[in-house]
C-alpha positions as CSV (number, residue, x, y, z in Angstrom):
1,M,-19.5,-56.0,79.9
2,L,-17.5,-55.0,83.0
3,T,-18.8,-51.5,83.1
4,S,-22.4,-52.6,83.1
5,H,-21.7,-55.1,85.9
6,W,-20.0,-52.4,87.9
7,T,-22.8,-49.8,87.5
8,Q,-25.4,-52.4,88.4
9,S,-23.7,-53.5,91.6
10,N,-22.4,-50.1,92.8
11,A,-25.1,-47.7,91.6
12,A,-26.6,-47.4,95.1
13,R,-23.2,-46.8,96.7
14,F,-22.0,-44.2,94.3
15,P,-25.0,-42.5,92.7
16,I,-23.2,-39.5,91.3
17,L,-20.3,-41.5,89.9
18,N,-23.0,-43.8,88.4
19,C,-24.6,-40.9,86.6
20,I,-21.3,-39.6,85.3
21,A,-20.4,-43.1,84.1
22,L,-23.7,-43.5,82.3
23,D,-23.2,-40.1,80.6
24,Y,-19.7,-40.5,79.4
25,L,-19.0,-44.2,78.9
26,P,-21.3,-44.5,75.8
27,V,-19.3,-41.8,74.0
28,Q,-17.5,-43.2,71.0
29,G,-13.7,-43.2,71.2
30,S,-13.3,-42.3,67.6
31,S,-14.8,-39.8,65.2
32,V,-14.3,-42.1,62.2
33,P,-17.9,-43.4,62.0
34,C,-19.2,-39.8,62.2
35,E,-16.8,-38.7,59.5
36,C,-17.9,-41.6,57.3
37,V,-21.5,-40.5,57.6
38,F,-20.7,-36.9,56.6
39,S,-18.6,-38.1,53.7
40,D,-21.4,-40.4,52.5
41,A,-23.9,-37.5,52.9
42,G,-21.6,-35.3,50.8
43,L,-21.7,-37.8,48.0
44,T,-25.5,-37.8,48.0
45,N,-25.9,-34.1,48.3
46,T,-24.1,-33.0,45.2
47,K,-25.0,-30.0,43.1
48,C,-27.1,-32.1,40.7
49,H,-29.1,-33.5,43.7
50,A,-29.4,-30.2,45.6
51,H,-33.2,-30.1,44.8
52,L,-33.9,-33.2,47.1
53,F,-36.4,-32.6,49.8
54,P,-35.0,-33.2,53.3
55,E,-37.3,-36.2,53.7
56,N,-36.0,-37.8,50.5
57,F,-32.4,-37.1,51.5
58,D,-33.0,-38.8,54.8
59,A,-34.6,-41.8,53.2
60,I,-31.8,-42.2,50.7
61,Q,-29.2,-42.0,53.5
62,T,-31.1,-44.5,55.5
63,V,-31.3,-47.0,52.6
64,K,-27.6,-46.5,51.8
65,G,-26.7,-47.1,55.5
66,H,-28.8,-50.4,55.6
67,Y,-27.3,-51.5,52.3
68,K,-23.7,-51.0,53.4
69,K,-24.4,-52.7,56.8
70,E,-25.9,-55.8,55.0
71,Q,-23.1,-55.8,52.5
72,C,-20.5,-55.8,55.3
73,Q,-22.4,-58.6,57.1
74,R,-22.4,-60.7,53.9
75,Q,-18.7,-60.2,53.5
76,H,-18.1,-61.4,57.0
77,L,-20.3,-64.5,56.4
78,I,-18.4,-65.3,53.2
79,A,-15.0,-64.8,54.9
80,A,-16.1,-67.1,57.8
81,Q,-16.9,-70.0,55.4
């Protein structure tokens, strides 16, 4: 990545600029992934599931996230064949 190369080679020359770059460059340019997470959580946390413990809710969301990621990877593999 160009940014990584720049920060490695110029960090000593521009220490403040390097810190600023490391703070702000990793920020996502879109809120879509975050909105998807909240939307997905809203589907899990319905009135009939409101009695879930926070630990169980976290576990369900984690499993759902892994499942969706694997499903997307499978679709990419099938499309590449």
